Each structure stands twice: as structure tokens, then as C-alpha cells.
N, C-alpha and C positions, 0 to 999 in steps of 0.2 A: 431494578433493575432504572427506578426514578433516581437512585441517588448516585448514581453512576450515569447518568446522563445529566444530573445537575453538576456533577463534577468535570464533566466533559464541557459543559458550555462554558461554567466559569473558570475554564482553563484556558478555553480558547483566544480570548480577549490577550491573557498574558503570552500566550507562545506567538500571536501576531504583533505583540507590542517586542518582543524579544526579535523575530525575523527582520523588523524595521530597522532594528540595532544594525543590521548587518545589510539589508538589503532596501534602502531608503525609498521613501514612495517617490520621493524627488531626488534626481542625482544633479550634486553641485560640487563644485573643485575640492574642497573638502573633503566631500563624501568619496570621490572618484581619487585622490588618492589616498585614503584610507583604504578603499577594495584595491587597487593596482597599483600604487606607489604611485613617486613623482611622476611625472610626464617627460620624455624626453625633448618633445616639443610642446604640445598644445590638447587638451580634451576638449572635443565638441559635446559638451553636456547634452542639447537636445537631439542629438543621434542616440546616446544612453539611453535619454529618457522613454523616447520614441518605441527604440528596437527594445529595451528591456525593460525598465520600471513599469511601464504602461501595462505590457502583457501581463507580468508577473502579477501585480497587484490586481488585474483586472480579473484572474484565476482566484488569488488566495481570499479576495473579498466578498468571494461568491462563498463563501462558509466553507464545508468540511469539518469532519468530526475530531482532526488533531490527535486521535487516539495514539498514534507511536511516541509524541512528545509525553502524553500522560503515562504511557507504560513505561517509558524510561525513567519519568520522576518517581514513580511508586516503584519501580524495582530498587531505584538508590536509596529511597527513604526506608523501602522494608529491610533493607539490608543495614540498615544503622547510622545512614547519612542525612545532612542536611541539604535538602532540596536545594536550597537558596546559594549554594555552593557550587553548584553544576547546572544551573538553570540555561545557560546560554547553548550548553552542550544539545539540550533537548530539541534544537529546532534542526541537527542536523539529519536525521530520517525523515520529517516533514518535510522540508523544501527538497530532499533528492526525490519523496514521493510525489509532489507534485509536479516536478520535471517529469516524472515518467507518465504523468496522466497528458502532458502536453504532446509528447511524443507518441503515445500510446493512442490518443484519438487520430493523429495522423495516420500511422500504420493501419488504423480501422476503418479510416474515413469516415470518421463519426461525425456527425452534425452537431451535438449537443452536449455539452458538459454541466453537470450540477443546472441545469433549467435555462442554460443560455447557450449562445452558439461558440463550438468551441474556439480556442484561442487563435489557429490556423485559418479559420473562417473568418474573423474578424481582422487580425493583422498581416494575414499572408501566411503561407505556409513556410517561406525562408527564415521569416521573422520567428516564426513557432520553432522549428527545429533550432534555431541556436538559443532560442530562450531555454526550449528543454535542456539542452545540453549545458548549458552556463548554469542552469538549475543543479546541475550534477555538481559542478566543484566550487560553487559559492557558498556552501556550508564549511567546505575546509577554511574559511576565512576565521570561523569558532577557532579552531585549531593553531592555527598562526596569532592569533591575536592574542592568545593564551599560553602561548609557549614559556612565559616568563613565570606563570602561576600555579604551573602544576610539572612534576619530576620529567625529564627526558624520556625517562622509560614507561611512563605511564601514557604521555604523547605517541610513541611510537607504537605502542599496543593500538591505540586509536588509531592511526593511521593505517594498520595491518588491515584490523578489523575493516575500517572502511573501503578499503582498497579490493580484500577479497571478496565480501559482499558486494561491491559493485561488477565484479567480473562476475559473481555468481546472477548478478540480474540478468546482466545480457546474456548468457544461456541460457536462463528460464523463459525470458521473453523469446529468446531465438526459437525454443524448442515449442511453446507454446503457439508462435505463428507458422510456424514448419506444419503441424497438426490441423489447424484452420485453414491452409492455404493449398493443403494436399500435397505438398513438396515431401513428406513423409507419410508410412501407411499409418493413417489415422484411424482405420476402422477394427483394427485389434489393440490398440493401447492397454497396456498392463495399468492394473491399479497401482502399484509401486511406480510405474513410470509416471503416472500422471502427478501422485503425490511429491515425488521429487522435482516434477516442472513446478508443481505449486511453492514448493519448499524455496528454491529459487526464485519465483517471480512475485510472490505474495510474502512470504514468510521470512523473507532477507532482510526486509526492512524493520521488520520487527525484532529480528534477531541481532541486526546492528543495533538497536536501541538500547536493548535489554544487555548485550554484552558491552556495549561502550558503560552504561551504567555501572556493572558490576566492576570492571577496570577502575572505573574513577571512586567506587567506594573499597577500594583493596582485597575483592574477592581474590582468591587463588584461581590459577590457570583452568584447573579443573571443575571449580566452581561457575566461572565464566560458561566453559562449554555446555555444563547442565542449563546453566539459567538461561542459555543461548536457546538449546535444543525445545525449553521451553517456551519461549518465546515465538521460534519458530512454529509450534504446535498451534498456538493462539493465532498466528497470519494466516496459516494454512484454514484453521477451523473459520477463519473471518471470511475467508475466498469461499468457502462452502456455502457458509451463510449469504453469502454475495450472489452465488449463483439461485440458491434455493429461491430468493426474494425476487430476483429475476423471470423467474417463472410463475411465481404463485404469489406476490405483491397485488394490492386492489386500491384502484383510485378511482375516483370520480371524473377525473381530467383525463379527456381523448387524447390532448398532445403527451401526458407522461405516459399513457399505455400505448400509444403509438411509437413513441420513440424509446421507452424502456421495457416494457414487459415483453420477454421473450427476445430481446434483441442479442443475445447469445446463440441463439438458433440461428437468428440472420448472418450473424459472424460465422458460423458454423463451429463453434467452440464445441472441444471437449472437455467437459465436467464430470465430477465424479457421478452424474446423474446419468449423463450420458454415457458414460463408461458401464454402468451398473446396468442399464437398459438395453445396451447393445449386448452383455455377456447372457440377460435373461430373457430376451425376447426371441420371438419365434421367429420363424426366417419370413415372413411376409413384414411384419410389425418393423422387425431389423432393418430390412432391405427399405421401407419407405423412411424409416427415421435416416438413414441414411440420403436418402434420395433429397431429402430437404434440407438438410445439412449443406448438401453440395450447392443447392441450388441459393444460398446466402440472399434469402427471399424477403422481404418486408411485408408481403402480404399476413396481415393480420390472421386468417383464418388457416392459413398454412403453418403459420408459426402456434396456433391453438391448435392443430391437427398433432404436433411434435410433442406439445407439451401433453397433451392427451396420451399420448403412446408412453412418455414418461411415467406419468402417475398411473398408468394401468398396472405396470411392472414393481410398484412401490418404492420407486426410486428416490423420492423425495424425501421419503422415510427414512430411508436408508442413507441418506446424505445426513439429514439430521443427527441421527442417533449417532453415525460416523464421528463428527463434528463433535459431540458430546465426549464420545469416549476418549477420542484423543486429548482434547483439554484435560479430562480428569485423570490420565494417564500420567500426562505431562507434567499437572500440577502434584502427582503422588512424587515424584521423583524431584522435587525442590522444595518441597513441604518443610523438611528439616532443615534446608539452608537460611531461612528466613527465621527468626526470633519472633515472638509471640509479639503481636503490636496492632494497632490500627492500621498503618498501613500496609500490613499483610494481610488483614480482612477485605482491606479494599482491592488490593490486587485480584485477590482471589474472585472477587466479585466481578472486577474486571473483565478477568477471563472468560465467566461467566456471561457476561452482557454480550461482551463479541459474538456468541454464538447462538444468542436468543433474543437479539432486536429483531426489531420488526421494519427499521427504516435502513 
């Protein structure tokens, strides 16, 4: 785990430098022409700076694991490619992911993101919505600016992957919102329904990263699909581990406990642990858990009561084991696609890290 954490830290600065190549910290006329083309009239650089560059880099400078770009690079290298040739493409899933965070925080009415006020709390909801949406499209600059460096057939496949996965992302997020908003029957969600939501909401960007890497590495269509499903499994397992940490992480910081521990309970989210508990619990515990979830409470005692019910039925352990089995099964299906190499071993260790991490 320590080696993978060092890998992530080491790649983070590189990824940020690549992002800055396409999304500068400070826009001027030259960078705006690069981004949007020659103006018909005249650009107002200050407006762009205040409404786009500053909010984006306010979020990016707070850190983040940057694991999706690393997944992209590891898959490409494990397929025998030289990552230096495709480095720019690694930012596509990361910038998109950061955009989803901005929008998610508005949808969830969140206060904090990575220990600081959310972007909409600092810059306003109107700016934040526009920034989040713009970050869904800015990564396409990588494809536009590299159209002379790659075959049109490859670029077309990348556009198709991006388009389909972004559609899936919206449907996954919509399903999740419907459940915790009570817009659909969330009391009897099937495990398969949860996994499909998760595959679209969280697995989708990992799948996008891996499929793009495989296409660029000249993998066959069948190989691209199998590798994409492997990455999707990693993404789902990552989400399951995130949900576990949301209920079990420990900290001496009171603010961390207040804002993070049990925040999924506050939002009324249906996680794998919640679904497992609702299936296994007796009528009294099931009814009480549903009551607390419907309250959207920030009361720590109520959140702890809900967590206690979840733990009582072994749902945390169930989710942990489920994530492990999911990744192991997915790896077994791609193992033979990757020739023996250091990159392959890093990719295997990377997948395991995402489900065993403590933060």
C-alpha cells in the first residue's frame, strides 16, 4: 500500500501540470484563443478568470487522489505502451471527475469539500454550476488539440467512449438522487440495482479511463470491453470502500467527525451496507434505520444510532468482502490480457489498494 501511495503522490504534480496545460491558472488572450478560438469581437479575460479559472483551481489545489489518471497510465503501460506518448489523455477522467464534485456538492447541499468550503459556498451557486458543467467539456480539448497526432479512427472511438460514459454518468447520478430524495421506492432496492447505479455513477469514469487507454494501446474491441469492466469493478469497489470509511473512519478532529463521519446517513444514501442491513434486520431495526435516513439529520447521536444498527448485522464486513471479491473476480478476467511486467504488477497492487485504503 505504501508503494501505491507514493506512486499516487508522485504522479499528482505531473497530472496537475498537464491539467494546467489545458486549463491555465490565469487566462489571457492567447490561452482563450487556444481554448475557444479567435474571438469574433473581444474577450473579457477578467470575467473568465473570476468565473472559471479561480474556482477550478481553488478545488484542484486542495489535492485529491488523482487515481483515475494513474489508472489510465498503468493500463496503457501494462498493455505495452509508453505512457509518455499519451500523457495528456490522462487528464480527461480527472477533470470530468472534479466537475462532478462541484455539481454533487450543490445537489447534496454540502458545506465542505476536502476540508474547505464547497465551491458554491465561496463563489456562488451560479458560478459553481457553470464551472462544473464546463469541466465536463474542457477535457475534450485534449482530443481536439491532438487530432493530427492520432488516427481518426482512434479519436472517433475516444469520442464515442466519452459520450456514452457521460450519458451513463447522468443516469447513475439521477438514480442515486431519486433514492435518497424519496422520489422512487428506496426501501426495497435490490443489490443488483445498487450495483448498476454505482457502475454508472462511480465506475463510469474509471471505465472511461481504462477503455481510452486500451484504445490508444491498439487493443481489440473485445479487449477494450473486458478491460473497461475490470476498471468499472475497481470504481465500484472504490465507492464501497468510500462508504465504509464514511461510517468507520476515525479522527481526533471534531470538525472532521461532524462533517464527514455519517454524512451518508444525513443524505439518506442507499449504500451496499444500508441495503444489506434492510434485508437482514428485524422489523424494529429496519423501521428505525429507515426513519433516521428519512430525517436527513445532522445529529451525531442519531447518526451513531444508525451506524450501530448497520454494524449489528455485519453489513460493514459484508461490504468489505464484497468489494474484495469484486476486484479479484475482475482481475482474473483481465490477467491474461496483460503480459508479465512491472506495470502489470503495479496495476494489480493499485486495484487492491483502492479497496484496502484507510483514507
